[in-house]
N, C-alpha and C positions, 0 to 999 in steps of 0.2 A: 365328792368331785362334782361341777360342774358341769350339766349337760343342756346345749342349748338345747329351745323350745323348736319342736319339729315343725310348727307351725309359722317360722316367723318370715318366709316372706308372700305370706298370702297376701296381707294387707299393707305392705310398703309398693312405695311408685320405685325405678328405678329408670335413671336417664340417663340417655349417651353427653357423654360429656363433647361440646365440641363436635370434632368430626373425626374423633378418634373410635377404638372401637373398647373403649373403657365407659361403663356402666355405675353410676354414682347414687347412693340413696339418696332420693329426694330431699330428706332431712336426716342430717350426719350430726354426729356429737362432737363439741369442741371444746376442750382440756386448758382453755385460758385462764380460766377462775374454778376454784373448787376442788384445784388437785396439787395442791403444794403442802410442804412439810407440815404445817397448822390445822393440815383439813384431817377428819375420820377416814382412814383410810377404807375400814369396811363402810362408809357410804359412799367412798369416789368405788369401789369393786360393785357395789349394787346396782350404781349409776348406768355404770359401763356395761354388764352382763345383762340389765334391764334392757337399754338400748338397742345390742345385740339382740335379743328376744324377741323385742319390736320390727325385725330387720332394720335397723341400720348398721349399715355395715362399713361406714366411713368413720376413721375418725382423726378426728385433724388436732396435730399440735404444733408445737413448735421450741425451738432450743430453748426461747428464753421465759417458756410459761413454767410458775411458780407460786409463788414465793419460794424459794430463793430460785433464779433462773435452773433449768435443768429438772428441778421437782419433779411437774406436772410429766415427762417424760419417762424418770426412774419408778414414777408411782403406777404408770400405764404399763411399766417393762414387767413388774412383779404382776398386775393382771394378766398379761400376755403368756407370763412364764406359768403361769400354776393354772390358769382357766380358757386363756382364748388361742392358744397353741395349737392344739387340735385342730382348730377350724382357720390357720394363717390363709388358707387360700381362696378361704371366702368372705376375708374381711379386707379394707383399704386403707393402711397407716399415711398419714401425711405428716412430714414434718419440713422447716422452715429455718431459713438463716439470713439475717440481715439486720437484725437490731441489736445494743448491747448484749454481752454476752462473757466476756472479761477483759479482763485490763489491757493495754495496749494497745499498738497498731493494729494488731493483727487481730481482735476479737469482735468487730463491727463493719455493718458497713459490706460492701459487695465483690471484694477482693477473692480471686481464685483462691489465695493462703487461706481467706477465712473461710470460707464455705466449704470448699473439701473438709477442714480440718472440722468444724463441724458438725459436717453429716456424718463422720468416722464418730465423734462422741457420742451423735443423738442415735448411733445405732448401738453402741454397748450399753446407754443408759438403759433405752425398749428391751433388748434382748432379741435386736434383730438380723438379719443376715442383710435385709433389704427393705427398702419403704418404697412405696408403691407410686409416692409423689413426694418430690423434692422442690420446695419452692424457694426463688430467690422475693425475701419477704417485704422488701421495699428496692428502690431503684438506688443505685449509687452514686452521685451527682458530678465524683470527683475520681471512679473506675470507669475505664471506657466499656460500654456495653457490650461490646465481644468479650471482652474477657470475662465477666459475670454471667454471659450463654456458656463462653466455653467451659468453665465451671459446672455449669448444669450439662453440657454436653458429657465433659467428662466422671460425671457420676452416674448417669445413665448408660455411657458405656461401659463405666468396669462393673455393673449388674449394682451397684450400690444404691440403686433406683429405677426402677422401670419408665417412670412418664418423669416429666420434668414440666415446672409453672411457673409464674410472677405471680405479686401480688403487689395492691397498692399502687400500680401501676397505668398512667393516664392513658388516653389513647393515642397519644405521639410517640411515647413511649414503650406502651405496649406495641405499636407498630415496627419501632424501630429495633424492639428485642426479638421481636416474632422474624425480622427480617436476618438479622444475623445470627439467631440461632440456626435457620432454615438454610445459609450458606454452607450451616456444620455438618448438615443432615440430621439436625436437632428439631423436631417439631414439635412445640410449645400447645400444650392441650389445653391452659386452663388459668385465667387471671382471680383471683380472690380477692375479692372489694368489700368496704362496707357499703350495704344498702339497706333504707328500709323505709317506712311512710316518712318520719322525717328529715330522713339524709339522703337525697336524690343526685347529687352531683352526677353521678353514673349513668343519669339517663343523657346526661348531655354529651353524648358521641362515644360514650364507651363500647355500649353495648351493640351500637351498630357496626364498632369494629370488631367487637369481638365475633360476630357476625358474619363479617366480611372474610375476616382470617379462618374461621371453621373451630376459631376456639369456644370454648363454655367458660360461665360463670358462676361460681364458688360464691356465696353470700355471707359474711358473717357480721355479727351484730344485726340480724334482723328485727329483734324485738328491742332496737332502741335501747338497750342495757334494761331492760325490763320495762321501759317507760309503756310500750306498748302490751300491757296486760291490765288485769284490773288490781295489782297489787298496791299503788299508788291512788286510787279513785277516794280513798277515804285519809289521808297522811300517809308519813312515813313510818313503815313500821319499822321497829327498834332490832328484828334483824335482818336489816336490808342491806343491800349493797351499801348506801348511800350513809348510815351506820357506819357499816364495818369499817368503809376504806375511804370513798366518797373519792378514788382517784380517777375511773372512769364514767361514773356517772352521779354529777356533785347535785347538791337539794338546789341549787339556784339550777342546775338544769329541768325540774319538775315543775315549771309554773305555772299560771293558774289556765294558761291560754290553751297550754297543750295537756291539763288534766280536762278541760272542758271538750278538746278534740277525741280525748280517748273516749268519752262520756257518749258521744255522739255515734263514734264508731262503734261501743258495746251496745247502741239499740241492733244496728244493721247487723253486728253479729249473730245477736238472739233471735234476729229475724231468720237468720242462715242456719243455727242452732249449733251455732260457736262460739269460741270465746273469743275473748281480743286477741289473743296472741296465734291463735287459730287462724282468724281473720287475716291477720297481718303477714304470716307464714305464706296462708294462701295467694295471698295478692301479690307476693314475691311470685311463687310457681306458677303465674300464669305467662311470666316471660319465659320466652322459647329459649331464649340463651342459657337461660340460669340451670344448671346440671345440678345443685344441691344447695340447700340454706341449713349451716351451721349455727343450732341452739346451745348454749348453756345449760347447765342443770345445778340446783344445790341438793333437790331432792327429786324421786323416783318418780313420783305424781310429777312434777315438769315434763320431763321426756314423754310420759305417757300421755297427757294434752297436748304436747309441741305436734304429735304423730296423728293426732286426731284430723289434723289439718288436710290428710291426704282424702278423708270421708265427702269433701266440700271443696274439688278446687275450679268450679266452674261460677264465673259472673255475669249479669245480665248484661245490657247497657247502660239501665239506669242501676242500677247500684254501684258503676263504676265511676258512672257520673255524679254520684251523691255522696261516696267516699272523695272523689278530685276536691267536689264543693265546700266538703268538710275541711281537708288540709290544707288548703288554701284561704280558706275564710278566717 
């Protein structure tokens, strides 16, 4: 029987999510990849339990994570049932709905019909009575924002979710969603968005909007699908994500220019006593709007490395200037 490490809270940082009462582990585990039917269950279990032993309390899922869709939630549900159930009140489980999940007009986007049906299915797959955060995974251009927010309100009001969030909403969409939810008596606490050293669109207004509204940011793809690690500095490994699927990270993304930038960032990381991935995560966590950074993992050692970023979160002005020059060069 699994027994959690008694020292798990000693070295993790917990950050308040916006102006809510909820604190999230600065590093969280995402189950986007490596938790499908084709992945070894024993490895999934080792990753999840090691993450919890390291102080990671936030586990991020979505209805369509797999493959196939639903598989990640099912596998997490097995781990929860047999290992984590005694610790339910110490963990944050989040899921989302908004991308294609099943056939027909009711299995996609942001209608009330789809979102609430999806949440019910997610709870069954994960063996949970409720999730801690339920997200609208993306804005729906054809469904009134009020309807999407009403679905989130109903999810919280029914007790099937404790908090509500949005994901991939731009500044204007965030303001509209926040206003619509507020009129119903629902406070959106978080927007989950893609952000890393190579993808910085959210710096153009979204962080300011979240700060203004009192919402937190949860960041996904912080390592640019593995580009911001030492993994590709000497070519493309045969066991890499590029070789396995090439869907989210393509060989064409691994350009000589980007590799050269990573090599330069590696020199800064070494001076700071960090790996490239630790540097990239620390760089994101310096932003006070950020409540958590979601990392993925195919092996336990990656989680251990990522969590190590907590040991050095401070940057000098010279370091930040040097990093900026590399990224813009």
